Structure formats: C-alpha cells, structure tokens
N, C-alpha and C positions, 0 to 999 in steps of 0.2 A: 709397392710404390716404385713406379720408375720415371726417369727423366726421359723426355722426346722432345723433339722438335713440335711445333706447333705452326700449322698452316690454316689460318682463318680466310674463309672462303664462303659467298653468298650461296651456298648449297649444302646438302645433308647427303653424306654417304652412309648407308645401312651395311650392317655387317652382311658379307656374301656378295654384296653389290660390285658391279665394274664401273669404274670412274676414270675415263680419260680426262688429262689436265695438259694444259700449254703452261709450259715453265718459262717466263721472260725475265720477270724482275730479277737484278743481279742477286740479291738477299738470298730469293728463293732458289736459285741456280746454285748457290752454296749450299742451302738446307738439301738439295737433291742429291749434291756430289757427295755430302757426308753420308746421307741414308744409303747411298750406293756402297759406299767403304765400309758401313757397319750393318747394319741388320734389313736394310731397304723400308724401315718403317718411320713413320712420321704421325701426329694427330691432325686430323681433319677436324677443324670445330666451324660449325655454323655460324659467319658473322657479316651482317649487311650493313655496311658503315654509313651508308645511308640513312638508316632506320636507327642504328644503335650508338653510331659515333666511334671512336678511335676503340681498338682490340685491346682490352686489358687483363687478359689471362684470368678473369674472376674466378675464385673458388666455387666450385659447385657446378660449372658449366659442364654440359656432358658433350663429346664428341665420339669419333670411331678412328679406329686406327687404321690408316691405310698402309696397304703394302705394295711396293712397287715391283710390279709383273714383266713390265719391258720399259725400255726407255731407248727412244731415238733422239740421238744427239744431232742438232742441225748446224749450219757451218757458221752461223753468227752467234753460237754458244747457247741458244735456247735450245728446248728440248721437248719432246712430247713424250709423257709418259703414260702407260695404263696401271692405274693401281685396282686393289680389290680391297673392300672393306673386310677388316677382322673383328676384333673385340672392340665393344664399347668403353669408355671410361670418362672418369669424371677429373676435373681439374682440381687439385689440392692447393696449387701455389704456382706463381709464376716464378721464373728464374732468371735472375740478373747474370749476365755474362757477357763475354767480349764478342760473340757471335752476332751476325746482324739481323738474323730472324728471332722469332718467339721460340721459348721453350717453356716447359712447364713439368711439374712433378704431377702426377696422374695416378689414381688407381683405379680398380676393375669397378665395374658397374654393372651388376648381375640382376637378373630377374628373381623375383618372390619365386619360392617353391609352390608348386601345384602339382596335383594328382595327373601323373602321366596318361594314364587311360582317359581320363575326363577332358584333358587337353587336347587328346589326339581326336576325340569324338568333336570337340569345338572346332579344330581345324578342319575337318572334313565338312562340316555345316558351310565354313566361308570360303571353302574351295569348291563346293556346289554350286553356292551364289556367285563365284566367280566365273563359272562355266556358263550359268546362265547368261552373264552379262557378256560374254565372248560370243554366245551364241545368237545374241540380239544384234551384234554389229553388222554392218552392211557386207564386209569381207571379212568373216571370221577366220581367225590365223588357223593353218593345216599344217601341224597336227597341233592341238594345242599345247601349250607349256606345262610341262611336268613337276610334279611336286609330292613331296613324301610327308603324308601326316604325320610321321613318326619325327619329324625335325621340324623346328622354327621356319612357320611359313608367312607370318603376318609383315615383317620385314620386305619380303618378297613380292608379296600382294601389294604392299603401301606404294613399292617402286614402281608399280604399272600405273600409278595414278598421277596426272599430270596436273597438279595444283601449288600453291605458294609453297614456297621452302619453310615458312614457318610452320604449316601443319605437318610438313615431315620431321620438322625438329622436335614437334610433340610427340610425334611416334616414337621417335628415337629415345625421347626421355622416359616413356611409359615402362616401368618393370613389370608388368603383367601381359602376358601375350594374350590373355583373353581380352582385357581392355583395348590392346591395338586391335585386336580382330575384331570388336565392336566397331571402332570408328571407321576402320576400312568397309566392313559392311554397310554402314550409313550411305557411305559414297557410292557403292555399288547400287543400292537400291535407288538410290536419285537416278542412277545413269539408268537403270531398268525402266523407271518410270519414265524418263524422257523418251526412250525407244518405244514404248508402246502407245 
C-alpha cells in the first residue's frame, strides 16, 4: 500500500504508454512540483466529470502510475510534462490532507497467473492480425512497429485504437491479458472488414 497524488483526467494511461500533459491549474502545479521533488510519480485515474460527476476517490477505482520523464516550465507557471505509464493500481481509500490536490492510498493491481508459453502464442496471433490491419491501410507505416511477444502487448495494441476512453478503461481494468487481446482483436477484425 502506498500514498500517492491522484490526477483525475478524461483519458486513460496504459503501462508503458507515453502521455504529454499540459499542467495549468494551480493545485496540479503544486502536485507536479511535489512529484518532481520526491519520486516524479502520481496516479492518473480516468474520470469524466460530465458523465460521472465529482471525483470522489472511490475504493476500487483502477488507474495507472504516471512517471514524469521531462518537464518544461513555462514563464507564467504552467508546465508541459511528458509522462510514461508504469504499474496499474487500485484505490483503497481517499486521503484527507491539507494539500489542494487529491491523494489516495493505493495498492497493486496484478494480472491473474497464466501459462507463459500459451500466452506468448496468443500474443503472436494478435500481432499477426494487427499486421494484417496495418497492411490494409492506404499508407502502411514503414517500418511496422515492433513488439516482443515475450512481453505484455495488449496495452500497446489497445493504445493504437482511437475510440472512447471508457473502452480503454475497461481494457485497463481487465486482469487477464488473453481477454484484453480478445477485445482488441474484435476491433481489428471490424477494421479489416471495413477495409475489404
């Protein structure tokens, strides 16, 4: 269990993904300053106030630790930061404190254990489907992005899909990579059918 600042935003950060952020609200300027001073990390939690209402740090919410890799401080106090997703977490409790930003007690959020060889073969199937989608594009990328099937690929594949953040949050919360790949493959198959 650890205590970290929480930054609710209407977007989803995946482990390994890069996310640029524009920090302008005074409370989040303070949060970023605190992060730079300590471990450069905060918890990014998907939250759309127009759909959900106020952020309440509800127990069970799943987010991703964001680590600040670079920071550009602007003249007026705003900043541009580049973050990278680290581990997923679930909120155990909100923290009442004198800081103006949210804080929470969070714990790790791990996948279920599965057979490594079977999972590698499953990843290879999704990667083959992804390459078929890329080849069907009017201007395929050259070279194709490289993925190692010995490592988690579902989040990387999901990050290439431009769809509603709520779908990405569902992917983030799944604890079985095989199911994440199933969801991603459905989107890729629809893309292939549209291209044919």
